[in-house]
C-alpha positions as CSV (number, residue, x, y, z in Angstrom):
1,I,186.0,-36.1,-10.2
2,R,184.2,-36.1,-13.6
3,D,185.5,-39.6,-14.3
4,L,184.4,-40.8,-10.9
5,V,180.9,-39.3,-11.3
6,R,180.6,-40.8,-14.8
7,S,181.9,-44.2,-13.8
8,R,179.4,-44.5,-11.0
9,G,176.4,-43.4,-13.2
10,L,175.9,-40.3,-11.1
11,G,174.5,-38.2,-13.9
12,D,172.4,-36.0,-11.6
13,V,175.5,-35.1,-9.7
14,Y,177.4,-34.4,-12.8
15,K,174.6,-32.2,-14.0
16,R,174.5,-30.3,-10.7
17,Q,178.2,-29.8,-10.9
18,A,177.8,-28.2,-14.4
19,F,174.9,-26.1,-13.1
20,T,177.1,-25.0,-10.1
21,L,179.9,-24.0,-12.4
22,F,177.4,-22.0,-14.5
23,N,176.3,-20.1,-11.4
24,L,179.7,-19.6,-10.0
25,G,180.6,-18.1,-13.5
26,R,177.7,-15.8,-13.1
27,I,178.8,-14.7,-9.7
28,D,182.3,-14.1,-11.1
29,L,180.9,-11.8,-13.8
30,V,179.1,-9.7,-11.2
31,E,182.2,-9.5,-9.0
32,G,184.3,-8.5,-12.0
33,A,186.4,-11.8,-12.0
34,T,185.8,-12.2,-15.7
35,V,188.7,-14.5,-16.5
36,S,187.6,-16.9,-13.8
37,A,184.0,-16.7,-15.2
38,V,185.3,-17.6,-18.7
39,E,187.1,-20.7,-17.2
40,R,184.1,-21.9,-15.2
41,L,181.6,-21.3,-18.1
42,R,183.8,-23.1,-20.5
43,E,184.0,-26.0,-18.1
44,S,180.2,-26.0,-17.6
45,I,179.7,-26.0,-21.4
46,A,182.1,-29.0,-21.8
47,M,180.2,-31.0,-19.1
48,L,176.8,-30.2,-20.5
49,R,177.9,-31.1,-23.9
50,E,179.3,-34.4,-22.7
51,M,175.9,-35.2,-21.1
52,N,174.0,-33.9,-24.2
53,E,172.1,-31.7,-21.8
54,R,170.9,-29.0,-24.2
55,S,168.2,-27.3,-22.1
56,L,170.8,-25.2,-20.1
57,L,173.5,-24.7,-22.8
58,P,171.9,-21.7,-24.4
59,D,172.0,-19.8,-21.1
60,V,175.6,-20.8,-20.4
61,F,176.7,-19.8,-24.0
62,F,175.1,-16.4,-23.5
63,T,176.6,-15.9,-20.1
64,L,180.0,-16.7,-21.7
65,A,179.2,-14.1,-24.3
66,Y,178.7,-11.6,-21.5
67,A,182.1,-12.5,-20.2
68,Y,183.6,-12.0,-23.7
69,L,181.8,-8.6,-24.1
70,A,183.3,-7.6,-20.7
71,L,186.8,-8.5,-22.2
72,D,186.1,-6.7,-25.4
73,D,186.5,-9.9,-27.3
74,M,183.7,-9.3,-29.8
75,K,184.6,-12.3,-32.0
76,Q,184.2,-14.8,-29.1
77,A,181.1,-13.0,-27.9
78,V,179.3,-13.2,-31.2
79,H,180.4,-16.8,-31.7
80,N,179.0,-17.8,-28.4
81,M,175.7,-15.8,-29.0
82,I,175.3,-17.7,-32.2
83,E,175.8,-21.0,-30.6
84,G,173.3,-20.1,-27.8
85,L,170.7,-18.7,-30.2
86,K,170.8,-21.9,-32.4
87,M,170.3,-24.1,-29.4
88,A,167.6,-21.9,-27.9
89,I,165.6,-21.8,-31.2
90,A,166.1,-25.7,-31.6
91,T,165.2,-26.6,-28.0
92,E,162.5,-23.9,-27.2
93,P,163.4,-23.6,-23.6
94,L,160.8,-22.9,-20.9
95,N,162.0,-19.3,-20.5
96,P,162.7,-18.2,-24.0
97,M,165.3,-15.6,-24.6
98,R,166.0,-15.2,-20.9
99,F,169.7,-14.8,-21.3
100,E,169.8,-14.0,-25.0
101,L,168.1,-10.6,-25.4
102,P,170.0,-8.8,-22.6
103,G,173.3,-10.1,-24.2
104,M,172.2,-8.7,-27.5
105,A,171.3,-5.4,-25.9
106,L,174.9,-5.2,-24.6
107,L,176.3,-6.2,-28.0
108,L,174.3,-3.5,-29.7
109,A,175.2,-0.9,-27.0
110,Q,178.9,-1.8,-27.6
111,Q,178.4,-1.3,-31.4
112,G,176.9,2.2,-30.8
113,Q,173.3,1.1,-31.6
114,E,171.8,2.6,-28.6
115,E,168.2,2.8,-29.6
116,R,168.2,-0.8,-30.6
117,A,169.9,-1.8,-27.4
118,V,167.1,-0.1,-25.4
119,A,164.4,-1.9,-27.4
120,F,166.1,-5.3,-26.9
121,Y,166.5,-4.9,-23.2
122,A,162.7,-3.8,-23.0
123,A,161.9,-7.0,-25.0
124,A,163.9,-9.0,-22.5
125,T,162.0,-7.4,-19.5
126,Q,158.8,-9.1,-20.9
127,S,160.2,-12.0,-18.9
128,P,159.5,-11.5,-15.1
129,Y,162.6,-13.5,-14.5
130,I,164.7,-10.7,-16.2
131,A,162.6,-7.8,-15.0
132,H,163.1,-8.7,-11.3
133,S,166.6,-10.2,-11.4
134,Q,169.3,-8.3,-9.6
135,W,171.9,-10.3,-11.7
136,F,170.5,-9.1,-15.0
137,E,170.2,-5.6,-13.6
138,D,173.8,-5.6,-12.6
139,I,175.0,-7.3,-15.9
140,A,173.0,-5.3,-18.4
141,G,170.0,-3.3,-16.9
142,K,172.1,-0.5,-15.3
143,R,174.1,0.1,-18.5
144,I,171.0,0.1,-20.7
145,A,169.2,2.5,-18.3
146,E,172.2,4.9,-18.6
147,I,171.9,4.7,-22.4
148,A,168.2,5.2,-22.3
149,A,168.7,8.3,-20.1
150,R,171.1,9.8,-22.7
151,L,168.5,9.4,-25.5
152,P,165.8,12.0,-26.0
153,P,162.8,11.0,-23.9
154,D,160.5,10.3,-26.8
155,V,163.1,8.2,-28.6
156,A,163.8,6.1,-25.5
157,Q,160.1,5.6,-24.9
158,A,159.5,4.6,-28.5
159,A,162.3,2.1,-28.4
160,E,161.0,0.6,-25.1
161,A,157.5,0.3,-26.6
162,R,158.9,-1.4,-29.8
163,G,160.8,-3.8,-27.6
164,Q,158.0,-4.7,-25.4
165,G,155.8,-5.4,-28.4
166,R,158.3,-7.9,-30.0
167,D,157.6,-11.6,-30.4
168,L,160.4,-13.3,-28.7
169,W,160.8,-16.3,-31.1
170,Q,160.7,-14.1,-34.2
171,T,163.2,-11.8,-32.5
172,A,165.5,-14.9,-31.8
173,N,165.3,-16.0,-35.5
174,D,165.9,-12.4,-36.7
175,L,168.9,-12.1,-34.3
176,L,170.4,-15.4,-35.5
177,A,170.1,-14.3,-39.1
178,E,171.7,-10.9,-38.3
179,L,174.6,-12.4,-36.3
180,E,175.3,-15.0,-38.8
181,S,175.3,-12.5,-41.7
182,D,177.5,-10.1,-39.8
183,W,179.8,-13.0,-38.6
184,D,180.2,-14.3,-42.2
185,A,181.1,-10.8,-43.4
186,E,183.6,-10.4,-40.7
187,V,185.2,-13.8,-41.2
188,S,185.4,-13.4,-45.0
């Protein structure tokens, strides 16, 4: 079907197909069909790259990172986070750090950095899109809330306050530097 769409110059149809795969991957994640999510998200990325459509790619890369976190594949999760952050920083999307910060919160939680995880999720909720999204609540919010509940109340409140005061673009650049540094150390 991709060849047919391309040959007829139906770029909008092709983009909608890539967007549909992205959303089906998000549904798969919530339903626990992680392997299917990985397949759909990889296909969406391939299609978006083929079209040089960079505005949606950061979100798809981070959603793929969520899937790899669910599969406990830290190497692939971090790789996709780095790709997504690089593109988000370069393209400055309309909703900055929409998918990136909750993903980082999950990664930090998985690494045992609970206070930082709470702070990053609080930073993410600066966006009404995240703060009011059932998908983000299901994918990351519930887990981060459980972590915050285990922390002493003053520590959790301080972490949330730090997160809500963060500049999102500076946070993105800091995260990219941290991930690349950790990634380089892990690969070496």
